C-alpha positions as CSV (number, residue, x, y, z in Angstrom):
1,M,9.5,56.7,-149.4
2,I,6.5,59.0,-150.1
3,K,6.9,62.2,-148.0
4,K,3.8,64.1,-148.8
5,I,0.7,63.8,-151.1
6,M,-0.5,67.2,-152.2
7,G,-2.1,69.3,-155.0
8,G,-0.3,71.1,-157.8
9,G,-0.5,68.5,-160.5
10,V,2.0,68.6,-163.3
11,T,3.5,72.0,-162.3
12,A,4.4,70.9,-158.8
13,P,7.8,69.4,-159.9
14,K,10.6,72.0,-160.5
15,G,11.0,73.2,-164.1
16,F,7.5,72.5,-165.4
17,T,4.8,75.0,-166.5
18,A,1.4,74.4,-168.0
19,N,-1.7,76.2,-169.4
20,G,-5.1,75.5,-170.8
21,V,-7.3,77.7,-173.1
22,H,-10.5,77.6,-175.2
23,C,-9.4,77.7,-178.8
24,G,-12.7,76.9,-180.5
25,I,-12.7,73.1,-181.2
26,R,-15.5,72.7,-178.6
27,K,-18.6,74.7,-179.2
28,N,-19.1,75.6,-175.6
29,K,-16.9,78.7,-175.1
30,T,-16.8,78.1,-171.3
31,K,-14.9,74.9,-171.7
32,K,-11.1,74.8,-172.3
33,D,-10.0,72.6,-175.2
34,L,-6.3,73.1,-175.7
35,A,-3.6,72.2,-173.1
36,L,0.2,72.6,-173.0
37,I,2.8,71.3,-170.5
38,V,6.4,72.4,-170.9
39,S,9.7,71.4,-169.2
40,S,12.3,74.1,-169.0
41,V,14.9,71.6,-170.2
42,P,14.7,68.4,-172.4
43,A,13.5,65.5,-170.3
44,S,13.6,61.8,-170.3
45,A,10.3,60.6,-171.7
46,A,8.3,57.4,-171.9
47,A,4.8,56.5,-173.0
48,V,2.4,53.6,-173.4
49,Y,-0.5,53.5,-175.8
50,T,-3.8,51.9,-176.5
51,K,-3.9,48.3,-177.8
52,N,-6.7,49.1,-180.1
53,L,-5.7,48.4,-183.7
54,V,-7.4,51.7,-184.7
55,K,-5.1,54.4,-183.3
56,G,-5.4,58.2,-183.4
57,A,-2.9,60.0,-185.6
58,P,-1.3,61.8,-182.5
59,L,-0.1,58.4,-181.2
60,T,1.8,57.7,-184.4
61,V,3.5,61.1,-184.3
62,T,4.3,60.8,-180.6
63,K,5.8,57.3,-181.0
64,K,8.1,58.8,-183.7
65,N,9.0,61.8,-181.6
66,L,9.8,59.6,-178.6
67,S,12.1,57.3,-180.4
68,D,15.1,58.9,-178.7
69,G,13.5,58.8,-175.3
70,I,13.6,62.6,-175.0
71,A,10.8,65.2,-175.0
72,Q,10.2,68.7,-173.7
73,A,6.5,69.5,-174.2
74,I,3.0,68.0,-174.4
75,I,0.2,69.6,-176.4
76,C,-3.3,68.1,-176.3
77,N,-6.7,69.1,-177.6
78,S,-10.1,67.9,-176.6
79,G,-13.3,67.8,-178.6
80,N,-11.8,66.0,-181.5
81,A,-9.8,62.7,-181.5
82,N,-8.0,63.3,-184.8
83,T,-8.6,59.6,-185.6
84,C,-9.5,58.0,-188.9
85,N,-8.8,61.2,-190.8
86,A,-6.9,61.2,-194.1
87,N,-4.8,64.2,-193.0
88,G,-4.5,63.2,-189.3
89,I,-0.8,62.8,-189.3
90,E,-0.3,66.1,-191.0
91,I,-2.5,67.9,-188.4
92,A,-0.7,66.2,-185.5
93,E,2.7,67.2,-186.9
94,K,1.4,70.8,-187.4
95,M,0.4,70.9,-183.7
96,C,4.0,70.0,-182.8
97,A,5.3,72.6,-185.2
98,L,3.1,75.3,-183.6
99,V,4.7,74.5,-180.2
100,S,8.1,74.7,-181.8
101,K,7.4,78.1,-183.5
102,N,5.9,79.7,-180.4
103,A,7.9,78.1,-177.6
104,G,11.3,77.4,-179.3
105,I,11.1,73.7,-178.6
106,P,12.1,71.3,-181.4
107,A,9.0,69.8,-183.0
108,D,10.3,66.3,-182.6
109,S,10.6,66.9,-178.9
110,V,6.8,67.4,-178.6
111,I,4.3,64.8,-177.4
112,V,0.9,65.4,-179.1
113,A,-2.4,64.0,-178.0
114,S,-6.1,64.5,-178.9
115,T,-9.3,63.3,-177.4
116,G,-13.0,63.6,-178.4
117,V,-15.2,62.5,-181.3
118,I,-13.7,59.9,-183.8
119,G,-13.8,60.4,-187.5
120,Q,-14.3,64.2,-187.7
121,P,-11.7,66.3,-189.5
122,L,-9.7,68.5,-187.1
123,D,-9.1,72.0,-188.3
124,I,-5.7,73.4,-187.4
125,A,-6.8,77.0,-187.6
126,P,-8.3,77.4,-184.1
127,I,-5.3,75.7,-182.6
128,A,-2.9,77.9,-184.5
129,G,-4.8,81.0,-183.5
130,K,-4.6,80.3,-179.8
131,T,-1.1,78.7,-179.5
132,P,0.6,82.1,-178.9
133,E,-1.8,82.8,-176.0
134,L,-1.3,79.2,-174.8
135,V,2.4,79.6,-174.7
136,G,2.4,83.2,-173.4
137,G,0.3,82.2,-170.5
138,L,2.4,79.3,-169.3
139,G,2.7,79.2,-165.5
140,D,1.6,77.3,-162.5
141,Y,-1.6,76.3,-164.2
142,S,-1.9,72.5,-163.9
143,R,-5.6,72.8,-163.3
144,A,-6.2,74.8,-166.5
145,A,-4.4,72.1,-168.4
146,A,-6.4,69.4,-166.7
147,E,-9.6,71.1,-167.5
148,A,-8.6,71.5,-171.2
149,I,-8.2,67.7,-171.7
150,M,-11.6,66.8,-170.3
151,T,-14.4,65.5,-172.5
152,T,-17.4,64.0,-170.6
153,D,-15.4,64.2,-167.4
154,T,-17.2,65.9,-164.5
155,Q,-14.2,66.2,-162.2
156,V,-10.7,67.6,-162.7
157,K,-8.1,64.8,-162.0
158,E,-4.7,65.8,-160.6
159,I,-2.3,64.9,-157.9
160,A,1.3,65.5,-156.8
161,V,3.6,63.8,-154.3
162,T,7.1,64.4,-152.9
163,F,9.5,61.5,-152.4
164,E,13.2,61.0,-151.6
165,V,15.8,59.6,-153.9
166,D,19.4,59.2,-152.6
167,G,18.7,61.9,-150.0
168,T,17.3,64.3,-152.5
169,V,13.6,65.4,-152.3
170,C,11.9,65.0,-155.6
171,T,8.3,65.7,-156.8
172,M,6.0,64.0,-159.1
173,G,2.7,65.2,-160.4
174,G,0.0,64.1,-162.8
175,I,-3.2,65.0,-164.5
176,A,-5.7,62.7,-166.3
177,K,-8.9,62.6,-168.3
178,G,-11.1,59.7,-168.6
179,S,-14.8,59.0,-168.1
180,G,-16.1,56.7,-170.8
181,M,-14.7,54.1,-173.3
182,I,-12.5,52.8,-170.5
183,H,-11.5,49.1,-170.3
184,P,-8.5,47.1,-169.2
185,N,-5.6,47.5,-171.7
186,M,-5.9,51.3,-171.4
187,A,-8.9,53.4,-171.7
188,T,-10.3,56.7,-173.2
189,M,-7.8,58.1,-170.9
190,L,-5.0,60.6,-171.3
191,V,-2.5,60.7,-168.5
192,F,0.4,63.1,-168.3
193,V,2.9,62.7,-165.5
194,T,5.8,65.0,-164.7
195,T,8.7,64.7,-162.3
196,D,11.9,66.6,-161.4
197,A,13.7,63.4,-160.6
198,A,16.6,62.4,-162.8
199,I,16.1,59.0,-164.4
200,S,17.4,57.5,-167.7
201,P,14.9,57.1,-170.6
202,A,15.5,53.3,-170.5
203,L,14.7,53.0,-166.7
204,L,11.7,55.4,-167.1
205,N,10.3,53.3,-169.8
206,K,10.8,50.2,-167.7
207,A,9.1,51.7,-164.7
208,L,6.1,53.0,-166.7
209,K,5.5,49.8,-168.5
210,A,5.6,47.7,-165.3
211,D,3.3,50.2,-163.5
212,V,0.5,50.3,-166.0
213,E,-0.1,46.6,-165.6
214,D,-1.2,47.2,-162.1
215,S,-2.8,50.6,-162.6
216,F,-4.3,51.9,-165.8
217,N,-4.8,48.4,-167.3
218,M,-6.9,47.5,-164.2
219,I,-9.7,50.0,-164.8
220,S,-13.0,49.4,-166.5
221,I,-15.9,51.7,-167.0
222,D,-17.8,50.2,-169.9
223,G,-15.8,47.5,-171.7
224,D,-14.8,49.7,-174.6
225,T,-11.1,50.3,-175.4
226,S,-10.5,53.6,-177.1
227,T,-8.3,54.7,-180.0
228,N,-6.4,57.6,-178.4
229,D,-5.3,56.3,-175.0
230,M,-1.9,57.4,-173.9
231,V,0.0,57.6,-170.6
232,C,3.3,59.5,-170.8
233,V,5.9,60.6,-168.2
234,L,8.5,63.4,-168.5
235,A,11.4,63.5,-166.0
236,N,13.6,66.6,-166.3
237,G,16.1,66.0,-163.4
238,A,15.7,69.5,-162.0
239,A,15.6,68.1,-158.4
240,G,19.3,67.3,-158.7
241,N,19.4,63.7,-157.6
242,P,22.0,61.4,-159.1
243,E,20.5,60.0,-162.3
244,I,18.8,56.6,-161.8
245,T,20.4,54.3,-164.4
246,G,19.8,50.9,-162.8
247,E,17.6,49.0,-160.4
248,G,18.1,49.4,-156.7
249,T,16.8,51.5,-153.8
250,A,16.6,54.7,-155.9
251,Y,14.7,53.0,-158.7
252,D,12.3,51.4,-156.1
253,A,11.6,54.9,-154.6
254,F,10.8,56.2,-158.0
255,C,8.5,53.3,-158.8
256,E,6.7,53.8,-155.4
257,A,6.1,57.4,-156.2
258,L,4.8,56.6,-159.7
259,A,2.5,54.0,-158.2
260,C,1.1,56.5,-155.7
261,V,0.3,59.0,-158.5
262,T,-1.1,56.5,-161.0
263,R,-3.3,54.7,-158.6
264,D,-4.8,57.9,-157.3
265,L,-5.6,58.9,-160.9
266,C,-7.1,55.4,-161.5
267,R,-9.5,55.9,-158.6
268,K,-10.4,59.4,-159.8
269,I,-11.0,58.1,-163.4
270,A,-13.2,55.2,-162.2
271,A,-15.2,57.3,-159.8
272,D,-15.9,59.7,-162.6
273,G,-17.2,57.1,-165.0
274,E,-19.9,58.3,-167.3
275,G,-23.1,58.4,-165.3
276,A,-21.5,56.8,-162.3
277,T,-22.7,57.2,-158.7
278,K,-20.2,54.8,-157.1
279,L,-16.5,53.9,-157.3
280,L,-16.0,50.1,-157.2
281,D,-12.7,48.9,-155.8
282,C,-12.2,45.2,-156.3
283,T,-9.4,43.6,-154.2
284,V,-8.4,40.0,-154.9
285,S,-6.2,38.3,-152.3
286,G,-4.9,34.8,-151.9
287,A,-4.2,34.1,-155.5
288,K,-1.5,31.6,-156.6
289,D,0.0,34.1,-159.0
290,K,-0.3,37.7,-160.2
291,E,-1.9,36.8,-163.5
292,T,-4.7,34.9,-161.7
293,A,-5.3,37.8,-159.3
294,R,-5.4,40.4,-162.1
295,T,-7.7,38.3,-164.3
296,V,-10.2,37.8,-161.5
297,A,-10.2,41.4,-160.4
298,K,-10.7,42.6,-164.0
299,S,-13.5,40.2,-164.7
300,V,-15.4,41.3,-161.7
301,V,-15.2,45.1,-162.3
302,C,-16.1,44.5,-166.0
303,S,-19.3,42.6,-165.2
304,S,-22.3,44.7,-166.4
305,L,-24.6,42.7,-164.2
306,L,-22.5,43.3,-161.1
307,K,-22.2,47.0,-161.9
308,A,-26.0,47.3,-162.2
309,A,-26.4,45.5,-158.9
310,M,-24.0,48.0,-157.2
311,F,-26.1,50.8,-158.7
312,G,-29.1,49.3,-157.0
313,S,-27.2,48.6,-153.7
314,D,-28.1,45.0,-154.2
315,A,-25.7,42.5,-152.5
316,N,-26.0,40.1,-155.4
317,W,-22.8,38.2,-154.6
318,G,-23.7,35.5,-157.1
319,R,-22.7,37.9,-159.9
320,V,-19.3,38.2,-158.3
321,L,-18.8,34.4,-158.5
322,C,-20.3,34.3,-162.0
323,A,-17.7,36.8,-163.2
324,I,-14.9,34.9,-161.6
325,G,-16.2,31.7,-163.2
326,Y,-16.1,33.0,-166.8
327,S,-12.8,34.9,-166.3
328,G,-10.7,32.1,-167.5
329,A,-8.6,32.1,-164.3
330,D,-7.7,28.7,-162.8
331,V,-9.3,29.0,-159.4
332,D,-11.0,26.6,-157.0
333,V,-14.5,28.1,-156.7
334,E,-15.1,26.1,-153.5
335,K,-12.4,28.1,-151.7
336,I,-13.7,31.6,-152.5
337,D,-14.9,34.1,-149.9
338,V,-16.6,37.3,-150.8
339,S,-17.4,40.4,-148.7
340,F,-18.6,43.9,-149.5
341,S,-17.3,47.0,-147.7
342,S,-17.6,50.8,-147.5
343,S,-17.3,53.6,-145.0
344,A,-20.4,52.1,-143.4
345,G,-18.7,48.8,-142.6
346,T,-18.0,45.3,-144.0
347,I,-20.3,42.4,-144.5
348,A,-19.4,38.8,-145.5
349,V,-21.8,37.3,-148.1
350,C,-20.1,34.2,-149.4
351,K,-17.8,31.6,-147.8
352,A,-16.1,28.7,-149.5
353,G,-18.1,29.4,-152.7
354,A,-21.5,29.3,-151.1
355,G,-23.9,31.8,-149.7
356,I,-24.1,32.5,-146.0
357,A,-26.8,34.2,-143.9
358,F,-26.5,38.0,-143.8
359,S,-28.7,41.0,-143.2
360,E,-30.0,42.4,-146.5
361,E,-30.8,45.7,-144.8
362,R,-27.2,46.0,-143.4
363,A,-25.8,45.1,-146.8
364,K,-27.9,47.8,-148.5
365,E,-26.7,50.3,-146.0
366,I,-23.1,49.4,-146.9
367,L,-23.7,49.4,-150.6
368,S,-25.4,52.8,-150.6
369,C,-22.1,54.6,-150.0
370,P,-20.2,56.3,-152.8
371,E,-17.1,54.0,-152.6
372,I,-17.7,50.2,-152.5
373,G,-15.0,47.6,-151.8
374,I,-15.5,44.2,-153.3
375,L,-13.2,41.9,-151.3
376,I,-12.4,38.5,-152.9
377,A,-10.3,35.9,-151.1
378,L,-9.3,33.0,-153.4
379,N,-7.5,31.2,-150.5
380,D,-5.1,29.6,-152.9
381,G,-1.9,31.5,-152.5
382,A,-0.4,34.8,-151.3
383,V,-0.7,37.1,-154.3
384,A,-3.0,40.1,-154.6
385,A,-4.3,42.5,-157.2
386,E,-6.7,45.5,-157.4
387,A,-9.0,46.8,-160.1
388,W,-11.3,49.8,-160.3
389,G,-14.6,50.4,-161.9
390,C,-18.0,52.1,-161.3
391,D,-21.7,51.3,-161.2
392,L,-23.8,51.1,-164.4
393,T,-26.6,53.7,-164.4
394,Y,-29.3,55.1,-166.6
395,D,-27.3,58.2,-167.2
396,Y,-24.5,56.2,-169.0
397,V,-27.0,55.4,-171.8
398,K,-28.2,59.0,-171.9
399,I,-24.7,60.4,-172.2
400,N,-23.6,58.0,-175.0
401,G,-26.9,58.2,-176.8
402,D,-26.2,61.7,-178.0
403,Y,-22.4,62.0,-177.6
404,R,-21.8,63.5,-181.0
405,T,-24.6,66.0,-180.8
C-alpha cells in the first residue's frame, strides 16, 4: 500500500547518497554531466536494457558487473554515449575503477551508464579529474544527479514514495532522463531506482522485468529505439523489513510501489518529449487479452499522423482507428469506441467503429490542454493497458536537425 508520494528522488530511501557535477564532457559549463549514486552497503540489483542490437559499451560492462545480482554504486555521464567506440569497454571499466579508487567500492559492484552523441570517443580525463569532487560531495543531492544525466531534457524527472512491507515502512525513489529516441522496447532513457526495502536479487529481477512491460516499454516519443537505454534498481535493505524472497503480499506491495515510481517517470519522460507541447495518455480498455491491449495502445501513441493532429488540437479520430487497424492486433473494428479527454472535459468522437456527431469547437477546447487522454474501448473483453507519448511539433525537427552541433 502506497503511503505517500513525495520528492527526494534516489536519496529519499535510507542509506543512499548522490551527487552531480560538471566535468567537461559537455561544452556548456552550466550543465552538469557526471552523476553518482551510492548505497552505504552492497545492494540487491537488477537491470533491463535496450533491445537495439547496437549497444553502448556501458551496458556490456554493467551486465558483467551485475552477474551476481549485487551492486553498490551507479556512475553515469551525459554528453557522450560511449557507443561504437573501439575503446568503449576500456573507458566504461575505467569509470568503474575511478569509483572504486575514490569511494572504496569494488569496481565490479558499479553500474556504469552513458548518454549522448553516438560514435564520438569518450575521454576519461575529465571524468577522472572530477571523480574525487563527485565522491567528496555525496549527500542528499538527488536533483543534482538527475540534472547530470539530462541531454535534451528540459525538466528534471524524479519521484519518491513510501510504502509498507510486513509492517515496515520502506521508501523507493527514482530519477530518469529521456526526451528523444524513445520508442517501445525501451528508449533513450536512463532510469535509476533506489529502495531501502530488502528483497532478494532474484525477486527484484522478476519484479523489474514484469514492470517494464507495462511502463517503460509503453512509451513512444519518435519511433527510435536508442543504444544506451537502461533501467536499474538497487535495494539495500536499510528499512529493516524481512527480506522478500518469494511471491505474496510483501512482494505485491513492493511491485505496487515500483509501478507507482515507474509510471510517474513514464509520464514525465513522455511529457518532456523533444519539442513536445502535450502529453498523450492512451488508455485501452475492453481487450480480450493483455497483448492485444498493449499492441493497440502502443500503435496509437506511435502514430506520427495522430501525434501531429494532437499538436494542432484536431479531433481526427480516424487516425486513431487507422493506427489500431495496422497494429496487427486481432480486434473487431465495428465494436470500437473512441473519446478524447483532458482537464477541460471528455468528448466521444466514435461509436462502434463509426463517426458520431460532436462539436468541433468543444473538441478543440479539450485538445488544447497540456495533457490529452485518448480513450479506446475495444468492447471485446475485460483487459486494459496504458501507453504514453507526446505530440509531434516543428521543434522536434529543429532539435534533431543540429543535435551534434
